[in-house]
N, C-alpha and C positions, 0 to 999 in steps of 0.2 A: 647826137645825144643817145645814150644807152637806154635800154628798156627800164633799167632801175632808176635812171635819173629822169625819165620821162614823166611829165605831169600826169596825174590821174585822169583817166578818160572814162566817161560813162560806159557801162558795159554794153549798152545798146547802140553805141556809136558805131557807124559803119567803119570797118577796117580800111586802111589806106595802103596803097602800094609802098609808100615810103616807110611804113612802120618797120618792116623787116630790115630795111637798110639802116635804120637807127642813126639818124643824124645826117643822112644824105652822103654817106661815105662811098657810095657806089651801089650798083644793083647786082643781082645775081649772087652766086655762091662766093665770089671773090669779095664783093662788098659786105656780105654778111660775115665772112671770116674776119675781114678787117675790123668791122664793128665789134665783133666778139672779142678779138684780141685787145682792142682799145679799151673795151669795158673791163676785161679781166685785169689788165695791168694798170688801170686807173683807180682800182679799188685800194683803199688803205689796207684792207685785210691782206691782200696779195703781197704788198711790200712789207708788211709786218711779218708774214710767214717767211719771205725771203731773207729778211733781216735776222730772224731767229735762226735760220739755217746757216747764215754766214757767221753768226755768233759762235757756232760750234768750233770753228777753226780758231777764232780769237781766244776763246776760253782755253782751248787745248794748248795753243802756243804760249800763252801767258803762264799757264799752270806748269808746263815743262820748264819754262825759263826760271820760274821761282823755285820749284821743287826739284828740278833736275830730271834727266831722262830716265826712262824705265830700263830695267835689265832685260836682256834678250829673252824672248818667250813669254814675257809678262805683259798683260794689258792688250789692248786692241792691236791689230796688225799695223806694222810700220811705226808704232809708238817709240820703239827703242832706237830708231834711226833718225828721229827728228833733230836731235842736237848736232848730227853730222851733216845734215842737209835739210834746209827749211822746206823744200818741195814736199817732203814726206808729211808735213802738217796737213796739206790738202788731202792726201790719200788716207791718212789716219782719220781725219774729220769725216770723210765720206764713209769709211768703215763704221764709224760710230753712228752716222745718220741713217744708214740703210735699214737697219732692223725696225726703227720706230719713227724717228722724226721725219724722214723723207716720205715714207708711205702715209704718214698722218697728214702732211700738207697736201699730198696728191689726193687723198681721200676727201679733203675739204673742197678742193676745186672740182673733182669729178662728181662728187655727190650733189653739188650745187647746180650742175649744168642744166638739167631739166626741172628738177624739183624747185629750184630757186625761182625760176621764171613762173612756174605754176603757182607758187605761194604768193607771188606779187601780182598775179593776174595778168602778166604781160605775155604769157605763152600764146594766148589766143591771137594776139596781134602778129607774133612771129610766124604763126602757122598760115597766115594769108599770103606768105611769100610764094611766088610762082614756082620756086625751086622745089617746094614740097617738104614733107616731114622727114624723109630719109636724108635729104640734103641738110636739113637743119640739124639732125642728129649727127651727121658726119662733121659738120662745122663745129658743133659743140665738142666732139671728141678731139678734133685736130687742135682746137684751142687749148684743151686740157693737156694734150700731148706736148704742145709747145711749152706749157708751164713745167712739165716734167724735165725738159731739157734745160730750161732756165734755172730751175731749182737745183738740179744736180751740178750744173756749171757754177752756180753761186757758191755751193759748199766747197768745191775744189779750188776755184779761183781765189776766194777770200783766204782759204787756208794757205795756198801757195804764197800769196802776197804777204800775209802775216808771217809765215815761216821764213820767207826771204829776208824780211826786215829784222826779225829777231835772231835768226841763226845763220843767215846767208844762204846762197844757193849756188850750186855748181854741178859738175858731172854726177850723174845718178847711177848708183849701184843697183842693178836689177836683182830680182829674186834668184836668178841663175848665177849671180856673182859677177856677171859682165858689167863693165862700167861704160856708160854711154854719155854723150855730150849733154849739156843742159838743154839744148834745143830739142834733141831727140827725146830726152826725158819729159819735157813739157808736151811733146807730141804724144807720148805714151799716156800722159794724163788726160789729154783730149780723147784718146781712144777709150780710156776708162769711163769718162763722162758719157760717151756714146753708149757704152755697154750698160751702164746703170740706167740711163734714160730709157733704153729699150726694155730693161727689166721692169720699169714702172708702167709700161704700156698695157700689160695685161690687167694690172690693178685698175688702171684708168678706165678700161672697158667695163670692168665689173662695177665700178662706181657709176658709170653712165647708165648701165642696166638698172641698178638699184634706184637711180634718180628718176627713172621712168615709172617706178612702182609706187611713188608717194608724192604728195604735195608738201611734205615737211622736209626741207633740205637737211636739217640737223639729223634726222633719222637716217637718211641716205649716207651722210658723211660718217656717222657713227658706225653704221653697219659695214661700210667699206673698210674702215680702219680696223674694226673687230675681225673681219675676215682676214685681213693682212696679218694680224697678230696670231690668229688661230691657225692659219696655214703654216706660220713659222714654228708654232708649238708642235703641230703635227709632224713637221719636218725634223723635230728633235727627238721623237719617240721611236726607238729602234723597232718596236713591235709593229709599227705601221710603215716599215720601210718599203713595202710593196707599192704604196701610193705616193711615195716621195717624188719619183720622177715626173709625176703628173701635177704636182703642186706648182702654182704660178710663182711661188717664192723659192723654188728648189735651187735655182742657179743665180740668185741675186748677188752672192758674194764670190762667184767663180771668175772674177776678172783677173786673177793672178797670172793667167797665161799671157796677158797683154804686157806683163812686166818681166818677161823672160826673153832670152836670146838663144835661138831665133824666136821671133814672136809667133804664137800659134793662135789662129782664129777659130779653132774648133769649138771652144767654149762659147765664143761670141755667136757663132752660127747656131749651135744647139739652143742657146738661150733665146735667140731671135725666133727660132722655130717653135719653141715652147710658148713664147708670148703670142706668136701669131695664131696658134691654136686657141688660146684663151680669148684673144681679140675676136676671132671668128665666132666662137661659141657665144660669148657675152654680147657681141655686136648683133648677131642674128636674133637673139632673144630680145634685145633692146628694140630692134627694128620691128619685130613682131608685136611687141607690147605697144610701141609708140604709134604704129599704123593701124592697129585693130581695136584699141580701147579708147574710151573717152578720157583723155589726159587733161582735160580742162577743168575737171572738178576733183 
């Protein structure tokens, strides 16, 4: 049983060792992570967000089927290639989701990690776990990171399936003009999913940090989403080009190298390094806040 589903307990009731395990799914960090993932993916809100993300590919495919494909160079990337190969529906849907829809859902999950528990009064019971506050923070972050992977995969997978049904699927023509088999093309899509999932990890760490600063989860969610949008706006202002390389959003759309032949992993590694810096920075601040302040009130 999750902390959200647990019956209300009197605040002066002595905490029990089973509380952090939430439903007896095991003890220690592994049990806490299992419980956290079960709680996250049992919520209706989570499935509604995943459904909304999947709907992007459905709407895109149906729109192209009804109105016809776009001319080359117009609209989001890959949009003009959808009618030739349905696999591109997944990639075009992901391109549409990255600036707003995907970070918005990640913000909701990350912003709710600690603030959600604090607002329900269940955080004090989670903190009696022998593993401690840092471990709880790490478990919350890992669960939110898993959501990043599932959300990104949902956008691409639903798009590819819808595209294959509406337009068919076959050998994929890469950005470099090389044609690869359908199997290799799908493997490239998986690599793109990995790239975008990594891109969301910095934002997830920022959301976790903001979640430790308040007991109002909506505030942390909104602040995280606003930061994601603000960083992208800053990234579009040429006068601020000096700070662009340091923005956690700077390389969100640079997965094109994974769709060339030969494949280049330079962008992937640069993006991973950028996200790692933000994870370390936001994570350190979150740990400092969570371990030194009274987070129960």
